[in-house]
N, C-alpha and C positions, 0 to 999 in steps of 0.2 A: 373311839377306839384308841387310836394313836394320837398323842398330843403333839408329836413333832411334825405330823403331816400338814396342818394348816400353816405352820411357820415355813415349811419348805415351799409350799405353793405360794405363799406371800413373797418369799425371796425370789422365786422364779418369775412371778408376775412383776415384781419391782425391776428385776434385771431386764425383762422383756420391754417394759415401759421405758427404761433408760435407753435401751438399744433403739427403740422406735423413735424416741425424741431426738437422739443423735442423728439417725438417718434423715429424719425430716429437717433437722437443722442444716445438715450438709446439702440437702436438695435445695433448701431456701437460699443458702449462700451461693450455690451454683447458679441458680436463676438470677440472683442479684448481680453476680459477676458477669453473666451473659448480657444482662441489660446494660451494665456499665460499658462493656466492650462494644455493644451495638451503638451506644450513644457516642463513643469516642472514635470508632473506626470510620464512619462515613465521612 
């Protein structure tokens, strides 16, 4: 029907994937920093 519809869903999917990857990266960095702090503090 509409040819612009798949492109819009692809853009939304790409944006959501980027946001998810960024969130997972921040969580991984947070865990890494927490391990570094626990290794240094004791």
